[in-house]
C-alpha positions in Angstrom: 16.0 -19.0 1.5 16.6 -15.6 -0.1 19.9 -14.3 -1.4 21.1 -10.7 -1.6 23.7 -9.0 -3.8 24.6 -5.5 -4.9 25.5 -4.7 -8.5 28.4 -2.3 -9.3 25.9 0.5 -10.1 24.5 0.2 -6.6 21.3 -1.7 -7.5 20.2 -4.0 -4.6 19.2 -7.4 -5.8 17.2 -10.0 -3.9 16.7 -13.5 -5.2 13.8 -15.5 -3.6 13.5 -18.9 -5.2 10.2 -20.7 -4.9 9.8 -24.4 -5.3 7.0 -26.0 -7.3 6.5 -23.1 -9.8 7.4 -22.5 -13.4 6.8 -18.8 -13.1 9.3 -16.0 -12.6 8.4 -12.6 -11.2 10.6 -9.5 -11.3 9.7 -6.5 -9.2 11.6 -3.2 -9.1 10.6 -1.0 -6.3 11.8 2.6 -5.6 11.4 4.2 -2.2 9.5 7.2 -3.5 5.8 8.1 -3.5 3.4 10.9 -2.9 4.8 12.0 0.5 8.1 12.9 -1.2 6.4 15.5 -3.5 6.1 19.2 -3.1 2.6 20.6 -3.0 3.0 21.9 -6.6 4.0 18.5 -7.9 1.3 16.6 -5.9 0.6 13.3 -7.7 3.7 13.3 -9.9 5.0 9.9 -8.6 1.8 8.3 -9.9 2.1 10.3 -13.2 5.7 9.1 -13.7 4.6 5.5 -13.1 2.0 5.8 -16.0 4.6 7.3 -18.3 6.9 4.4 -18.0 4.5 2.4 -20.2 4.5 5.0 -23.0 7.4 3.8 -25.1 11.2 3.4 -24.9 14.1 3.9 -27.3 14.0 0.2 -28.1 10.2 0.0 -28.1 9.1 3.5 -29.1 5.3 3.2 -28.7 2.9 1.9 -26.1 1.6 -0.7 -28.5 5.0 -2.1 -29.3 5.9 -2.2 -25.6 2.7 -3.8 -24.3 2.3 -6.2 -27.3 5.7 -7.7 -26.6 4.7 -8.4 -23.0 1.1 -9.5 -23.9 2.3 -12.1 -26.4 4.1 -13.9 -23.6 0.8 -14.2 -21.6 2.5 -12.3 -18.8 1.0 -10.5 -15.9 2.4 -7.0 -15.5 1.5 -3.7 -14.0 2.8 -1.0 -11.6 1.6 0.7 -8.5 2.3 3.9 -6.6 1.9 4.3 -2.8 2.7 7.2 -0.4 6.2 5.8 0.2 7.0 3.5 -2.8 6.5 2.8 -6.5 6.7 -0.7 -7.9 6.9 -2.2 -11.4 6.6 -5.9 -12.1 6.2 -8.6 -14.7 5.3 -12.3 -14.0 6.1 -14.7 -16.8 6.8 -18.3 -17.7 10.4 -18.6 -16.5 11.6 -19.5 -20.0 10.9 -15.9 -21.0 12.9 -14.4 -18.1 15.3 -12.6 -20.3 12.6 -10.8 -22.2 10.9 -9.8 -18.9 14.1 -8.5 -17.4 15.0 -6.6 -20.6 11.6 -5.0 -20.8 11.5 -3.8 -17.1 15.0 -2.3 -17.3 14.2 -0.7 -20.7 11.1 0.9 -19.3 12.8 2.3 -16.2 16.0 3.6 -17.8 15.1 4.3 -21.4 11.5 5.6 -21.4 11.0 8.4 -23.9 8.7 10.7 -21.9 7.5 12.0 -25.2 5.9 15.5 -24.8 2.7 14.6 -26.7 2.3 11.3 -24.8 2.7 13.2 -21.6 0.0 15.6 -22.4 -2.4 12.9 -23.5 -1.8 10.8 -20.3 -2.9 13.7 -18.1 -6.5 13.3 -19.2 -6.2 9.5 -18.6 -5.1 10.1 -15.0 -7.9 12.7 -14.4 -10.4 10.0 -15.4 -8.7 7.6 -13.0 -9.0 10.1 -10.2 -12.7 10.7 -11.0 -13.3 6.9 -11.0 -11.9 6.6 -7.5 -13.8 9.7 -6.2 -17.1 8.4 -7.7 -16.7 5.1 -5.8 -17.1 5.7 -2.0 -15.8 2.2 -1.2 -12.6 3.1 -3.0 -12.4 6.7 -1.8 -13.1 6.4 1.9 -9.4 5.7 2.7 -8.5 9.0 1.1 -11.0 10.9 3.0 -9.8 9.3 6.3 -6.1 9.9 5.6 -6.8 13.5 4.6 -8.4 14.0 7.9 -5.9 12.1 10.1 -2.8 13.6 8.4 -4.2 17.0 7.5 -1.4 19.5 7.0 1.3 17.2 5.7 2.0 15.2 2.5 0.8 12.0 4.0 -2.7 13.4 4.0 -2.7 14.1 0.2 -4.3 11.8 -2.4 -1.6 9.7 -4.1 -2.8 10.8 -7.5 -3.0 14.5 -6.7 -5.9 16.6 -8.0 -7.1 17.3 -11.5 -5.6 20.8 -11.2 -2.2 19.5 -10.2 -2.1 16.9 -13.0 -3.2 19.3 -15.7 -0.5 21.8 -14.7 2.5 19.5 -14.7 5.4 20.9 -16.8 7.6 18.4 -18.6 10.9 19.7 -17.3 9.7 19.5 -13.7 8.5 16.0 -14.2 11.8 14.9 -15.7 13.7 16.6 -12.9 11.6 14.7 -10.3 12.2 11.3 -12.1 15.9 11.9 -12.3 16.0 12.8 -8.6 14.8 9.4 -7.5 15.1 6.8 -10.4 18.7 5.7 -9.8 19.9 2.1 -9.6 21.3 2.6 -6.1 17.9 3.9 -5.0 16.0 0.8 -6.0 15.6 -2.8 -4.9 15.1 -5.6 -7.5 13.4 -8.8 -6.3 13.4 -11.8 -8.6 11.3 -14.7 -7.2 9.9 -18.0 -8.4 11.8 -20.3 -10.8 15.3 -18.8 -10.7 18.5 -20.3 -12.2 22.0 -19.0 -12.9 20.9 -17.8 -16.4 18.3 -15.5 -14.7 21.0 -14.0 -12.5 23.2 -13.4 -15.6 20.3 -11.5 -17.2 19.9 -9.3 -14.1 23.6 -8.4 -14.3 23.4 -7.8 -18.0 20.3 -5.6 -18.1 19.9 -4.0 -14.7 23.6 -3.8 -14.1 24.2 -1.8 -17.3 22.1 1.1 -16.1 24.2 4.1 -14.9 23.8 6.0 -11.7 24.0 9.8 -12.1 24.0 12.4 -9.4 23.0 12.0 -5.8 20.0 10.1 -4.5 17.4 12.0 -2.5 15.7 10.2 0.4 14.2 13.1 2.2 10.5 13.6 3.0 8.4 15.7 5.3 7.6 14.0 8.6 4.1 13.2 9.5 1.7 15.4 11.4 -1.7 14.8 12.7 -4.7 17.1 12.0 -6.4 19.2 14.6 -7.1 17.5 17.9 -10.3 19.5 18.7 -13.2 17.1 18.7 -15.2 19.1 16.2 -12.2 18.9 13.8 -11.8 15.2 14.1 -14.7 14.3 11.8 -15.0 14.8 8.0 -18.1 14.1 5.9 -18.0 14.1 2.2 -21.5 14.8 1.0 -22.6 12.4 -1.7 -26.0 11.0 -2.7 -25.6 7.2 -2.1 -27.8 4.4 -1.0 -25.1 3.2 1.4 -22.9 5.3 3.6 -19.2 4.5 3.9 -17.8 4.9 7.5 -14.2 4.8 8.5 -13.0 5.6 12.0 -9.5 5.1 13.4 -6.7 6.2 15.7 -3.0 7.0 15.3 -0.9 3.8 15.3 2.5 2.2 14.7 5.2 2.6 12.1 6.8 -0.1 10.0 9.5 -1.1 12.4 7.4 -1.0 15.6 7.7 -4.4 17.4 4.0 -4.1 18.3 2.8 -4.7 14.8 2.5 -8.5 15.1 0.3 -8.0 18.3 -1.8 -5.4 16.4 -2.3 -8.0 13.6 -3.5 -10.6 16.1 -5.7 -8.1 17.9 -7.3 -6.9 14.7 -7.9 -10.5 13.5 -9.9 -11.1 16.7 -11.6 -7.7 16.6 -12.7 -7.4 13.0 -10.5 -9.5 10.7 -12.8 -12.3 9.7 -16.5 -13.5 9.6 -16.1 -14.9 13.1 -14.6 -11.7 14.5 -16.2 -9.7 17.3 -17.3 -6.8 15.1 -18.7 -9.0 12.4 -20.8 -10.9 14.9 -21.9 -7.9 16.9 -22.5 -5.4 14.1 -23.6 -7.6 11.3 -24.9 -10.9 12.5 -26.6 -9.9 15.8 -27.8 -6.4 14.9 -27.9 -6.3 11.1 -26.4 -2.8 11.0 -24.0 -3.4 8.1 -23.0 -5.8 5.3 -19.3 -5.0 5.4 -17.5 -4.4 8.7 -13.8 -5.0 9.3 -10.8 -3.6 11.2 -7.2 -3.3 10.2 -4.0 -1.2 10.3 -1.7 0.8 8.0 2.0 1.5 8.6 4.3 4.1 7.2 8.0 4.9 7.9 7.3 7.1 10.9 3.7 6.6 11.8 0.6 4.5 11.1 -3.0 4.0 12.1 -5.6 1.5 13.2 -9.1 1.6 11.7 -12.5 0.2 11.4 -14.5 0.4 8.2 -18.2 -0.3 7.5 -20.8 0.1 4.8 -24.3 0.8 6.2 -27.5 2.8 6.0 -27.2 6.4 7.2 -29.7 6.0 10.0 -27.5 3.2 11.5 -24.3 5.2 11.8 -24.6 6.1 15.5 -25.8 2.6 16.4 -22.8 1.1 14.7 -20.3 3.6 16.3 -21.8 2.8 19.7 -21.3 -0.9 19.2 -17.8 -0.5 17.9 -16.9 1.7 20.9 -18.3 -0.9 23.4 -16.4 -3.7 21.7 -13.2 -1.7 21.9 -13.8 -1.1 25.6 -14.3 -4.9 26.1 -11.0 -5.8 24.5 -9.2 -3.0 26.4 -10.6 -3.9 29.8 -10.9 -7.7 29.5 -8.5 -8.7 26.7 -9.2 -11.8 24.6 -9.9 -15.5 25.4 -7.3 -18.2 25.0 -9.3 -19.7 22.1 -9.6 -16.4 20.3 -5.8 -16.0 20.6 -5.0 -19.4 19.3 -7.6 -19.2 16.4 -6.3 -15.7 15.4 -2.8 -17.0 15.1 -3.9 -20.0 13.1 -6.0 -17.7 10.8 -3.0 -15.4 10.2 -0.6 -18.2 9.6 -3.0 -19.9 7.1 -3.9 -16.8 5.2 -0.3 -15.5 5.1 1.0 -18.9 3.9 -1.6 -19.1 1.1 -0.8 -15.5 0.2 2.9 -16.3 -0.2 2.3 -19.2 -2.6 2.9 -17.1 -5.7 6.1 -15.4 -6.9 4.6 -11.9 -7.1 3.7 -12.0 -3.4 7.2 -13.2 -2.5 8.7 -10.3 -4.4 6.6 -7.6 -2.8 7.3 -9.0 0.7 11.0 -8.9 0.3 11.0 -5.5 -1.5 9.1 -3.9 1.4 11.2 -5.7 4.0 14.4 -4.3 2.4 13.1 -0.7 2.0 11.3 -0.2 5.3 12.7 -2.6 7.9 16.0 -2.6 9.7 16.4 -6.4 9.1 14.8 -8.5 6.3 12.5 -11.1 7.9 11.5 -14.1 5.9 7.8 -15.1 5.8 8.6 -17.9 8.2 10.2 -15.5 10.7 7.1 -13.3 10.5 4.9 -16.3 11.3 7.1 -17.0 14.3 6.5 -13.4 15.5 2.8 -13.9 15.3 3.0 -17.2 17.2 5.0 -15.4 20.0 2.2 -12.8 20.6 0.7 -13.2 24.1 -2.6 -12.3 25.7 -0.9 -9.4 27.5 0.6 -8.2 24.2 -2.9 -8.0 22.6 -4.4 -6.2 25.6 -1.4 -3.8 25.6 -1.8 -2.7 22.0 -5.5 -2.4 22.3 -5.1 0.0 25.2 -2.5 2.0 23.3 -4.5 2.2 20.1 -8.2 2.5 21.2 -8.0 5.9 22.8 -11.4 7.4 22.1 -10.1 10.9 22.7 -7.9 10.5 19.6 -10.6 9.1 17.3 -11.0 10.4 13.7 -14.3 9.7 11.8 -14.6 9.9 8.1 -17.9 9.5 6.2 -19.0 9.5 2.6 -22.8 9.9 2.1 -25.7 12.2 2.5 -25.2 12.7 6.2 -25.2 15.7 8.5 -21.9 15.7 10.5 -23.6 17.4 13.4 -25.9 14.4 13.9 -23.0 11.9 14.2 -22.3 10.9 17.8 -18.8 9.7 18.6 
């Protein structure tokens, strides 16, 4: 069972002990990401994340910082989303003090050296190019740019090359100071935890000072144009395989329909025995990869289908996907499909929660985005409670063909795509 506490400086701490492991994971998550940025500072959350690994007062260079972590055989990294930024280290629990010391040192004592900041800009530009050159990794960006065109949710998390190269140091520091406060973060410690670990959290995390007020404002979501001709976007690229992503506006984090959506998507396109996999790949051979899923944000979300296929098969695949959506809307799902989907989610989710890092991420996101923290066990109970009518209801609400958005990367003429 998890335990929560708040330090004097306002930092929210969650302890999630895990039996049968000798590993400890510490994750620090801030509720800030690309949707919190002005257009001028697009991508700066991701830039700040990179700079946290460039040296601190105690460990003044990247090499000294990373070598101290590497010698422990630790797993460590950071990630930036549209609504959060996370930093984590997983270590043998006997090194917990060092791990907690390093994380707190990075977050509160990073140097942000001017020369390092300039050098890192080109590193990020190469990262952006890497994603853009890989259609499989970039199709999500193209789809979200289309769906949320006109608001920050539609921007690339990393910004553009122009944005990155034009960052000014004082503006970056001002952005960091606006959000990186102890009382604006949640710290989750999971795995092998003892009283000594909790002492280190108080010693290192609790010593950080909170200055100024914490900003939690962001621009609300908006959807792009509703006119049919504006609901498709094709990024021209010479590829042997076209990436297709289509979807619809969906549900936000706290929407009680999310468990039903998860069950529905598992049946629809979440496994090798799903309806889409059988109909699109196995029976017609139209695609190698085909799957459905959902994404949630604070105030909105979307449901999607993704496929990798030959350009000539796009319209055939869209037609099959449309027909399968109509079937699930009009007839629902079978009793066996419902039972199997719940078993599938329960099994995959349970396996996913076996390691400390997954536990940390679960509790951090629950704390930041939900009204109440649900344990993994409680989430499974929500899945088990989903009924046939619940699945049919969310399918009807999500699969409105008049709201469809279609994103494609490949050498394709948008005028020839039928949807």
